[in-house]
RODO-2510 file (C-alpha; in nm, 4 decimals, decimal comma):
residues 204
     n   res          X          Y          Z
     1     m     6,3321     5,0835    11,8962
     2     v     6,2439     5,4511    11,8698
     3     a     6,3767     5,6361    11,5657
     4     t     6,5340     5,9761    11,6176
     5     t     6,5934     6,2614    11,3769
     6     r     6,8642     6,5180    11,3474
     7     g     6,6035     6,7847    11,4147
     8     f     6,5385     6,6355    11,7600
     9     f     6,8934     6,7059    11,8631
    10     g     6,8913     7,0562    11,7156
    11     r     7,2009     7,2441    11,6029
    12     r     7,5473     7,1072    11,6626
    13     r     7,6946     7,2111    11,9920
    14     e     7,9331     7,5085    11,9790
    15     s     8,2080     7,2762    12,1018
    16     e     8,1748     7,0833    11,7732
    17     r     8,2510     7,3886    11,5562
    18     d     8,5640     7,3739    11,3477
    19     p     8,8220     7,5671    11,5514
    20     r     8,9360     7,7423    11,2337
    21     l     8,6038     7,9282    11,2136
    22     p     8,5996     8,2707    11,3811
    23     p     8,2899     8,3679    11,5843
    24     g     7,9782     8,4147    11,3744
    25     q     8,1245     8,2468    11,0651
    26     y     8,0141     7,9342    10,8769
    27     d     8,2074     7,7033    10,6451
    28     v     8,1009     7,7707    10,2851
    29     g     8,2539     7,4401    10,1729
    30     a     8,3519     7,4088     9,8073
    31     g     8,1780     7,7326     9,7157
    32     w     8,3250     8,0800     9,6933
    33     p     8,0599     8,3551     9,6874
    34     v     8,1168     8,6466     9,4506
    35     l     8,0683     8,9786     9,6275
    36     t     8,1808     9,3190     9,5039
    37     a     8,1052     9,6850     9,5644
    38     e     8,1163     9,7742     9,1938
    39     a     8,0795     9,6292     8,8448
    40     t     8,3341     9,3608     8,7577
    41     p     8,5915     9,5123     8,5207
    42     r     8,7743     9,3452     8,2358
    43     v     9,1447     9,3856     8,3070
    44     d     9,3964     9,2843     8,0406
    45     a     9,6674     9,0829     8,2166
    46     d     9,9221     9,1866     7,9518
    47     r     9,8604     9,5542     8,0262
    48     w     9,8060     9,5263     8,4002
    49     s    10,0601     9,6730     8,6432
    50     i    10,0900     9,7518     9,0114
    51     t    10,2608    10,0524     9,1667
    52     v    10,3871    10,0886     9,5232
    53     d    10,4365    10,4553     9,6101
    54     g    10,3926    10,7145     9,8815
    55     l    10,6357    10,7096    10,1733
    56     v    10,8931    10,4860    10,0072
    57     d    11,2492    10,5454     9,8901
    58     t    11,1927    10,4216     9,5358
    59     p    10,8348    10,4236     9,3999
    60     t    10,8155    10,1287     9,1614
    61     t    10,5764     9,9793     8,9077
    62     w    10,5728     9,6117     8,8083
    63     t    10,3963     9,4329     8,5252
    64     l    10,2585     9,0850     8,5843
    65     r    10,5491     8,9408     8,3848
    66     e    10,7955     9,1229     8,6113
    67     l    10,6164     9,0066     8,9271
    68     r    10,6400     8,6461     8,8102
    69     l    11,0191     8,6815     8,7971
    70     l    11,0308     8,7581     9,1706
    71     p    11,0595     8,4793     9,4319
    72     p    10,7190     8,3055     9,4447
    73     s    10,5187     8,2564     9,7616
    74     v    10,2143     8,0437     9,8457
    75     y     9,9417     8,1043    10,1026
    76     a     9,7696     7,7884    10,2221
    77     g     9,4982     7,8521    10,4772
    78     d     9,1583     8,0087    10,5387
    79     i     8,9781     8,3254    10,4289
    80     h     8,6855     8,4993    10,5987
    81     c     8,4191     8,7367    10,4652
    82     v     8,2380     8,9962    10,6748
    83     t     7,9093     8,8536    10,5385
    84     t     7,9780     8,5507    10,7684
    85     w     8,1135     8,2867    10,5277
    86     s     8,4597     8,1352    10,5613
    87     k     8,6437     7,9226    10,3069
    88     l     8,8847     7,6770    10,4655
    89     d     9,2008     7,5198    10,3248
    90     t     9,2401     7,7576    10,0322
    91     n     9,5584     7,7853     9,8289
    92     f     9,6827     8,1000     9,6536
    93     t    10,0027     8,1575     9,4568
    94     g    10,1772     8,4890     9,4039
    95     i    10,4442     8,6809     9,5911
    96     s    10,4746     8,7958     9,9477
    97     f    10,3990     9,1656     9,9813
    98     d    10,7187     9,1889    10,1866
    99     t    10,9086     9,1358     9,8608
   100     l    10,7649     9,4575     9,7161
   101     l    10,8172     9,6512    10,0389
   102     d    11,1819     9,5444    10,0456
   103     a    11,2223     9,6565     9,6841
   104     v    11,0813    10,0068     9,7363
   105     g    11,2306    10,0754    10,0806
   106     v    10,9723    10,1771    10,3409
   107     r    11,0380    10,5149    10,5008
   108     p    11,0298    10,5178    10,8840
   109     e    10,7343    10,7552    10,9060
   110     a    10,5048    10,5210    10,7079
   111     t    10,2330    10,3678    10,9274
   112     f     9,9373    10,2921    10,6960
   113     v     9,8686    10,1678    10,3451
   114     v     9,5830    10,2336    10,1042
   115     e     9,5010     9,9686     9,8442
   116     t     9,3500    10,1001     9,5196
   117     s     9,1739     9,8894     9,2561
   118     t     9,1401     9,9637     8,8868
   119     t     8,7720    10,0401     8,9617
   120     g     8,8667    10,3141     9,2081
   121     y     8,7747    10,1026     9,5114
   122     t     9,0024    10,1657     9,8094
   123     t     9,0599    10,0115    10,1498
   124     n     9,2993    10,1051    10,4280
   125     l     9,5217     9,9033    10,6607
   126     p     9,7870     9,9586    10,9250
   127     l    10,1260     9,8881    10,7683
   128     d    10,1864     9,6166    11,0271
   129     d     9,8951     9,4194    10,8767
   130     v    10,0658     9,3797    10,5378
   131     r    10,4257     9,3139    10,6426
   132     g    10,5935     9,0257    10,8215
   133     g    10,4409     8,7473    10,6102
   134     k    10,0794     8,8646    10,6492
   135     a     9,9900     8,9730    10,2945
   136     w    10,0358     8,8621     9,9348
   137     i     9,9827     8,9750     9,5778
   138     v     9,8237     8,6702     9,4115
   139     w     9,7299     8,5578     9,0601
   140     e     9,6433     8,1901     9,1094
   141     h     9,3865     8,0067     9,3207
   142     e     9,4100     7,6292     9,3579
   143     g     9,6699     7,6176     9,0794
   144     k     9,4541     7,8012     8,8252
   145     p     9,4561     8,1661     8,7125
   146     l     9,2477     8,3846     8,9412
   147     t     8,9111     8,4426     8,7764
   148     r     8,7910     8,7901     8,6853
   149     e     8,4996     8,7620     8,9309
   150     h     8,7397     8,6938     9,2165
   151     g     8,9794     8,9751     9,1334
   152     g     9,1831     8,8424     8,8437
   153     p     9,4268     8,8875     8,6958
   154     v     9,5747     8,9982     9,0309
   155     r     9,4357     9,0772     9,3746
   156     m     9,5626     9,1593     9,7210
   157     l     9,5389     8,8864     9,9839
   158     v     9,5297     8,9761    10,3545
   159     p     9,3821     8,6518    10,4918
   160     h     9,3965     8,7275    10,8641
   161     l     9,1403     9,0089    10,8182
   162     y     8,7900     9,0143    10,6680
   163     f     8,8124     8,9780    10,2937
   164     w     8,7025     9,3312    10,1985
   165     k     9,0578     9,4239    10,3003
   166     s     9,1909     9,2026    10,0173
   167     a     9,1210     9,4379     9,7266
   168     k     9,0320     9,2825     9,3916
   169     w     9,1900     9,4071     9,0650
   170     i     9,4618     9,5759     9,2694
   171     e     9,6765     9,8330     9,0876
   172     r     9,8280    10,0575     9,3535
   173     i     9,9509    10,0460     9,7127
   174     t    10,0242    10,3832     9,8731
   175     l    10,2111    10,4158    10,2028
   176     l    10,1043    10,7015    10,4287
   177     d    10,1866    10,8478    10,7701
   178     h     9,8162    10,8648    10,8611
   179     d     9,4992    10,6591    10,8324
   180     e     9,2810    10,7229    10,5273
   181     p     8,9537    10,5231    10,5346
   182     g     8,8479    10,3509    10,2139
   183     f     8,5131    10,2717    10,0482
   184     w     8,3583    10,0403    10,3083
   185     e     8,5231    10,2127    10,6033
   186     v     8,3498    10,5438    10,5275
   187     n     8,0263    10,3484    10,4847
   188     g     8,0223    10,2066    10,8365
   189     y     8,2602     9,9114    10,8292
   190     h     8,5331     9,8668    11,0893
   191     e     8,8689    10,0335    11,0311
   192     r     9,0643     9,7072    11,0725
   193     g     8,8323     9,4067    11,0361
   194     d     8,9733     9,1289    11,2555
   195     p     8,7370     8,8277    11,2208
   196     w     8,8436     8,6770    11,5527
   197     r     8,7264     8,9946    11,7265
   198     e     8,4175     9,0269    11,5024
   199     q     8,5250     9,3731    11,3923
   200     r     8,2549     9,4005    11,1286
   201     f     8,1215     9,7507    11,1786
   202     d     8,2395    10,0804    11,3214
   203     g     8,2351    10,0485    11,7002
   204     d     8,2685     9,6695    11,7154
***
């Protein structure tokens, strides 16, 4: 009998890839890499708040305590980073962003949003990418408080797009009638960031 090795057969065939993985992505498994464009801040959960303003009828600010009184929502699914890792079967708890949009009243001319972090980091999105059950404000991951390194006490979650669109340490969402590129977008990243279309960089 002749022994064989895994190396003889080479890489797994593309047909054996997990269908939940977008092109060019790999399953990071139990890990969750920490990537950020700036120093990790220390945000006091008791003093944290989020404001939704811009083209809305009633600009509103919520504390974390006030958010927790709103109807809860859970995202169970996958997340994808532009640096090619994906984390499958994740679970986040928070509220649907639709809940906040309903509370402030979106004006008809609004077409884009800009997310702003306490660090000053910004990222932009078409309004349609954060409404209709596509985005969340979250404070728990796998039943535990979101860690500071991963955006705690509260971060945005837009799981159908690359994860730079899910701003950590979120504190403001501004609705606009025009596109306004954020930090990574002005530094060469794609305006939208759809992992299934590999929209990593400007021009993809």
